[in-house]
N, C-alpha and C positions, 0 to 999 in steps of 0.2 A: 669268495663271499665278502671279504673286506672291500674289494673294489666295488661290488654292488652296493654295499652299505655306504660307501663314500659317495657314490653317485646319488643315492637317495637323500643323503644329508645335504649335499650341495643343491639338489633340486628343491628341497624344503626351505633352505635358506633363501634361495632365489624367489620363491613364492612369497615368503614372508616379507622380503625386501620390497616387492611390488605393492603389497598391502600397506606397508609403512610409508611409501612414497606417494600414496594417493593424495592428490592435491585439490580435489573437488571441494567446494564450499559445503559446510555441514550446518544444518539449522541448530539452534540452541538446544532444542529438545533432544537431539541425537548426539550432542557433544559428549555427554557423560558416557553413553554406551560406546562411542568411538574411542574415548580415552581409555576405557577399560579394555577394549579389544586391542588397542595399541600396546598397553602395558603387558597384556598376556602374550601378545606376539613378540615383544621384545624379550620377555623372559624365555619363551620357547626358543627364540633365536639364539640366546645365550647357551641354552642347554644343547641345542643341535651343534653349535660351534664347538663346544667342549667335546661332544661326541666325535665330531669330525677330526678334531686334534688327536683324540685317542686312537681313532682309526688310522690316521696318517702315521702316528708313532708306531703302531703295530706293523704297518706296511714297511716302514723304515727298518724295524727289527727283522722283518722277513728278508729284506734285501741284504742285511748285514749277517744273516744266518743266526740271529739271536731269538727269533720268534719261537714262542712256546717254552722258553727258559725263564724261570722265575728270577726276577731281579733281586729278590731277597735271599734266596738260599742256593741259587744256581742249579736247582733241580728242574726236571721237565714238568711243565704244567699239564695236568691230566687233560686228555682230549675232550672229555665230557665238559670240563670247564671252558675250554676254548670254543666248543660248539655253542655253548650258552652265551659266552662273552668273548668274542674273537679277539678283542683288543686287550684282554687281561694281561697285566704286567706281573702279577704275583699269583702263586698258588693260594689255595684257601687258607691254610694255616698262617702263612706270612701276611696275607691280607687281613686276617682277623687280628694278628698282633699289631699291625699298623692302625687298625680301627680302634683298638683298645688303648693306644697311647694317648695320654692327656695332651691337649694342645700346648705347644711351647709358650711360655710366658716371656715376652720380650722385656718386661720390666726387670726380670732377674738377671738378664744378660747385661743390662746397662750399668 
């Protein structure tokens, strides 16, 4: 499943890269629409790249024998969660604890 998802993400990135490298001349009236499409495509490209990294990390954990083990509590991640989110690094309780943490303030460390 992870390999299929990786292929899909790579294909999506390739398609978006082709759209972004379009070099044809655009009339002034279409420039705003093209700029919006380019911005959306770049944002989606970033999201897909992030997902691709998460998929690759999961494949690496699979190869190391750590796949399906929560990085927070070292307990098995339930199969239902892995089916929904195959690249999950944490079980739900650990993920919720991470999400509840306030962002670290760099000014306090200085």
